[in-house]
N, C-alpha and C positions, 0 to 999 in steps of 0.2 A: 526233283526242285531241291535247292540248295539255302537252306533255312540258316543265319544268322541268329544266336542267342545271346543277347547281353546280360550280365547280370546273373552271370550262372552259378556264383556260388551264394545267391540268395533263396531263400524262400521258394519262391516260386521260378525263376531261371532252373533251378535245378531240377523242378520237377517236369518242365518243358522239355528241356534235352531227354528225360527219359520218355518222355510222350513220342517223339521226333523218333527217336531210335528205336522204339519198338513200331515204329510204322515204316523204318529201312529210309529214312530221309537222309540225304547226306547234311550232316550238323558241323556247322562251325562254332563251339562253345567261347565265349569270352567272357572273362573277368577284366577286372582293371588292370591287371597286369599286360593284357593283351590289347586291351581297347581302354582309353582313358576319354569317356564322352565328352567331357569337358574341355577337351583340347580339339578344335575344329581342325588343324592342320593333320592329326592322328585320325580323326574319323576320316575324313576325305582319303587321305592314303590308305588306309586300310581297308574300306569299304571299296575304294578303288581296286585294291588287289584281289578282295575276295569274292567280289561282282555275285552277290547274293541275290537269289529269286526273291526272296523274303526276308525280312527283319522281325524278329518278334523280341519287342525293345521290354526288358524285365530291369534294366541297370535303374537305381532312385536313390535318392536321399530321402530314408525313410523315418529317419527319427523325430517323431512331430515336436516332441520340446526340445531337441536341439536345434533345430530351423529356427525357434523364436531368437537363439544366441547367434546363429549362425547363418543370415538371411543369404547372404552371397555365396555360398557353397551350395545350397538347395536350391537357389535359384538358377545357378551355374548348371549341377547335374539334371535337376529334371527339368528348368525350362532351355537353358541353353544347349543343353546336351541334347534334346530331344530334336532343339531345332536342328544341329549339325548333323545328326542321323538322318533326318527327313530330305535334306537338301543333298546329301551324299547319296540316299536312296536314288532321289528324284533320277541323279545323274547315270546311274546304273538302271534305271528302271525297275528297282525294286518294290513291291509294296511293305506296307509296314503295320506292325499292331504295337499299338503303346498302352502300358497299364497305367489307368490314371486310378481316381480315388473317391470315396464318400465325402471326402472334407472338401470338395470342390462346391457341396452344397452348405448351409449354414445351419442346418438341423433342425429350424423352427418348424417342419411339415407336420402333419400328423397323417399323411399317405403315402405309398412308397412313390420315390422320385423316380418321374418319366426321363428319357434321355432328354427331351427337350426341356425339362424344367431351369426356368434362371438362375444360374450359379451365383453364389455369394460368399467365398469361403471364408471361414472364422480368423484363421491364420496364415503364417507363411508357407507353412507344407501345403495347403490346400492351394494358396495364389503361385506356387511355385508349379504345381504337378496341372494348372488351368493354363499357366502360362505355357507349358509342354504340348497341351490340346492344342492352344489356338497358332503355336508354331506348326505344328504336323499340318493342320488345316490350311494353314498359309503356306506351305514348301511342297508338299507332297500332294498327287491326287488321288493316288491309289492307297487309303489308308483306314485305319482301323482306330477308335478310340473304346478301350475297355474300360468301365469304371468298376471296382469291385471294392470288398468290405469285410474287414475284421479276420484276416487272412492267416492261416495256419497251416504246416507243414513239417516235413520229418527234418530238414537242413536249416536249422536256425533257430533263432529264439521267437517264441509266441507266448500268447495269453495261456493256452491249455499246458505247454509246458512250464509255464510259469506257476499255475495253478497246482499243476502234481507235486511240483517241488516245494512249494508253500505248505502244501496239505500235507505231506509227508513229515517236512519238519517242525511245524505249529499246530496241525490238529485243529487250526480254528485260523479264517480268513476273513477280510473285511473287504466286499464289492461292490462297486456303484451298482444300483437298481433303476436310476431314473435316465439311463441311457441305453436306447433300442436299437438293434442294428439285425444284419442277419451273417451270424459266421460264414467264413468259405476256404474250403479245402484246396490247397495247393493242387492236387493231384487232380481234383474233379475241374476246377479253373483252367489249368494247363489244357486238359481235354478238350475244351472249348476253345482256347486259345489258337490249338492246330486245325480244330475242325476251322474255323473262321479263316484262318490263313489259308486254308484250302480253296477257299471260295471267292466269289468277286464280289460280295453283298458289304460292301464299303460303307462306312459311317461309324457312329458312335451307340454303343451297348452298353448296359449295365448288366453283369454276371455275378450272382451270388450264390451258394446254395440255398433252397428254398426255406421256407420259416422265417419268424421274427423271435428274438428273445433280449431280454435286458443281458449285460453282462452278469449279473447276480443270477439270472436263471442259467446263461450259458456255465456257470461256475459250477451251481449245483448239480447240471447234468454231467459235468466233467468228472465230479467226484462218483456220482452215482454210477456211472459205466467201467470207472476203474475200480469200483468196490472199495471206494476210501472213507472212512468215517471221519468228517470233517464238519464242523460248524461253521456254516458262511453268512456272516453277518450282512444285511444291506447298511451301505452308504449312500449317501447323496453325493452328487460331485461338489456340493458344497466343502463337506467332509473331507474329501479327496482332493484338494487343490493340485494343478499341475500348472506348467509356465504356458501350455498352449492351450485353448479352449477347444473343447471335443464337442461336435454335433450332439446334440439330444435324440434327434431321429435320424437314423443313418440306412434307413430301408429303401433300396433301390429296386424298382420295378425292372422284372427281367420278362417282362411281355415281349419286348421285339426279339427277343431268343427266340423264343417260339413261333413267335409270328413268321421269321426268316427261316424257318424250317431246321434251325440247330437243335441239338440235345440239350433239354433242359437239365441242371444241374440238380441232383438227389437232395432230398430235405436234410435239413443240417446235423440231426440228430443221427443219421444214417452215415453221414461223413464223418462225423464224431467216432462213432464206432469202427468204422475202416481205419481211422486214423491211429488210434490206440490201439488198434491190431497191430499196424505198421510199425508203429513204437515198440511194440512188445515182441515184435518179431527179433528187433536187433538186441534186446536183451540177452 
């Protein structure tokens, strides 16, 4: 199977390529220089030339706050880019995985969001990703939508790297305690995406590492596992204002992953330990 991966320079795309190569698939790794997903002609000609059997679409505009300032770019990349890929995939008979987000929900719930829960994004980022979901469903028969949350990986910036840097620099940090979700290690998520694309079990899935925590609890665990003595102060969302609203409750129900017989992602604390080990191996 020939698999095209978009967004290979991002956290997730990088690990998806690694997973596919481990399993000896023919991988076509596309960054922005090779494939401009927001350019319909470029997408159509590229996909027509490559003729992949499957596409794992990791490319995205992920700057949540920036999206509020630059709605057009967010929508062109996350919405229209997905539409163009879906249309091109349909033409060449490829299946496609689209990576979406917990931000399609408003975060007002108090129990894990099931895949069929009504969507209600709070801001432009969530709206643009939801547009991508809708375009994919409209234009491609053989599709998978995978919503995930709180992603961290070796290739790029993320909350874990930020906490480690700030902890070492300052010895004290403030972190919000009233936003709850499930951290997700890109290595584990990539493994699921590859498993998914090997199947014909089309539809929408939620995938994150198991377990629930607040950002504050996540930070405390990061410093504990890293062996750093850092004071972590609890902040409210109001004390840490951002341009884009964040969902207060971002826990995704991964029930469907298990119901369909896929390998569930391990507990987030285990995943964090593996990630810190990966970081240390690079030093």
